[in-house]
N, C-alpha and C positions, 0 to 999 in steps of 0.2 A: 194622333194629337196635332200633327202638322209640324212643319219645320220651324215655325215661329213660336213654338211653345217652349218656354224656359224649363229645362230639366236639370235638376241637381241630383247628385248621388251622395247620400250620407253614408259614411263608413266609420266603423270602429277601427281606428288606425292600429291600436295595440289592444288585444283582447283582455290581458290581465285576468284570465279566467281563474287563476289561483289566488286572486287578491282576497277573497273571503275564506275559502277553504284551501289551506296550503297544500293539501294532498292532490288537488285537481291539476290537470295539465294546464300550462300557461296559455295555450291557444295561439292564434295568429300573431306574427311578429310584424314590426314596422316594414321590413323588407317585403313581406308578402303583400301588405296593403299598398305599398308604392307601386308594385306591379299591377295590382287590381285597378288602381287609379289611372295608370297608363292605358289599360284596356278600356276603361269606361270613357276616357278622353277619345280614344280611337273610334269608339262606337258612337260618338257624337254628343256626349254629355256636355252641358254648358258650364258646370261648376262642380266642385267637390266640397262637401261639408264634413269636416273632421271631428269625430267624437272618440269615445273609448268605452271599454267594457264589453263583456260577452253576455250579460244578462241585466235585468233591470228590476229593482234598483241595484246598483253596483257601488262599492265603496269609492270608486272614482267617477261615477256617473249615476246620479248627481252627487258629487262629493260634498261632504258635510256630515251632519249628525244623522243618527238613525233613531227616529222618534218611536220607540217601542210602545209607549203608552198610547199614542195616537193609533198605531197599528192595531192594537188590541181592540179598539172600538170600531175600526173601519174595515179591517182586512177580511172579515167574514163575508163581505159582499162578493168576494172572489172565490168562495169555496166551491162553486160549481164549475170552475174552470182552472186549468193549470195542473201540471203533473205533481207538483210538490206543494200546492196551496194549503191543503189541510195540514200537512206536516209543519209548514211554516207557521200557520195560525196557532197550532198547539204549542210550538216552541215560544212564540211571543207571549202566550198567556201564562206559562209557568214561571213564577218568580225565580226559581232556581236556575233556569236556563237563560234568563234575560242578561245577566252579567257576561255569560259566555258569548252570546250573540253580539253584545256591545264590543267585547274585546276583539272578536273576529272581524267586526266591521272596521274598527279603528286601527288595527295593527298595520295597515298599509296606507293610511290616510296621509295626504300631503298637508304641510302646515297651512296652506291656503288653497282653496279651489280655483282661485282666479288665474287664468292662463295655464291651466293644468295640461292642455293639449297643444300648446304653442310649439314645443320642440318637434313634435310629430308633424304638425302642419307645415313647419318650415321645411322639413325634409321632403315632404310630398310636393310642396310648391316648387322645389328645385328640380323636380323630375317631370312636371307637367307644365303646360302653357295656359290652361284654363284657370279661372280664378279659384282660390282656395279659401274657404271660410272655416272659422274655428269656433268651437263652443267651449265653455268652461268658466262659468261664474263671473263674467266680466261686469264690473260696476264702477271702475275707476277710469275717468275720462282720459287722463294722461297715459295710463297704462295701455289703453286701447289705441290711442293715437301713435304711441311709440311702437307697438307691435306691428301696425300697418306701415308706418314710415320706415321701419327697419327691415321690411320685407318678410316678416315671419308669416304673414297671411295677408289676404286682400280684404278681409272683412271679418267681423265677429257675429256670432249668433247669441242672443240673450233670451233667457226664459225666466228663471226665478227672480233675478234682480228687477225685472219689469213687473212682476207680480207685487214685489215689495214697493217699488216706486215706478208707477206707470209713466210718469213724466221724467224719467231718468235722463233721456236724451236732451230734453229741454233744460234740465239742471246743468248738464255739461255745457250746453250752448251759452248759459248765463255765467259760466266761469266757476261753477261748483264742481270740483274734481271728484269728490266722494259725497254721496247723498247724506243728508243730516241723519236720516234713519236708514242705514244700509241694510241690505239683505243679510240675515244672520246665518244663512245656509243651514237652517234647522231641519229642513225637508218636511215640515209639517204639511206644507201645501201638497206634497206628493201623496201622502196617505189620506188627507182629508178629501181629496178630489174623488176618491172611491165612492163617497156618499154625499159630499157637500159641494157647493159651488166652488169653482176654481178661484183661488185667491191666497193671500198671505194670512196664516193663522198663528203667527208668532205674537202672542199677546204682549210680550215684553216690548215690542216695537211701538205699542200704543199705551205705554206707561201703565200696563196692567189693567187697562180699561177694556173689558170684553165687549161692552156695548159699542164703544167707539170703533173697535176692531171690525165688528160686524157691519156698522154703518159705512165705513170706508171700503170694506170688501164688497159690499152689495152695490156700491156706487158704480161699479163696472157695468151693472145690469140695468141701470136707469136709462130712460130714453135719451137724456142729454149726455150720457156717457160719463166718464170719470172726470172729476174736477180735482185739481191739486188740493190736498187737505190743508186746512188752516189750523193754527195752534189752538189747543183747547182753551176755553175761558178760565 
């Protein structure tokens, strides 16, 4: 790629492999990942991107709800791949197993996904000299600024909140600390993307108006790009 090509290494700082099934082994610890980050810095990486979890989706990545209903309708797309896909699909479909899955998912959830990996990012940043980025549901402007100013990380990575509010950064610049319609961390986007266009599918954010939700979602794919939504008449 050449020496001028920016190369980041994304790492699960703490696996939390037992977050869903308590009888599984916990996996890599933070101390293990700190050493790996030191190795990748020595090898020439330009930055480290700190995440978490040992599988996907994981109760801590992406943290939030587990939309079983959406999974029932879209997860069958993956039946031809993955070691446990068929097992998971059948568990989603049976009403008797759905409460168990929800309990297993939620038993280790943090009260808020925002900044979930900052403590790990801070520890890694203290042990390397290259920039450290952190992912984890960021959508509050003051929270992001404070995390960077306090030296917890050098920058943040944002995914779901930008699907919910593509103009999130512009809202911060205009003095709005939290979006008027924040991401709900419902994770419907995660399961819909298996069959549908990438976007926010939480109809509650659109006052229950399904047609409005689809219009705003599909605006991503228009030639002129996304325009900030206006209030409904």
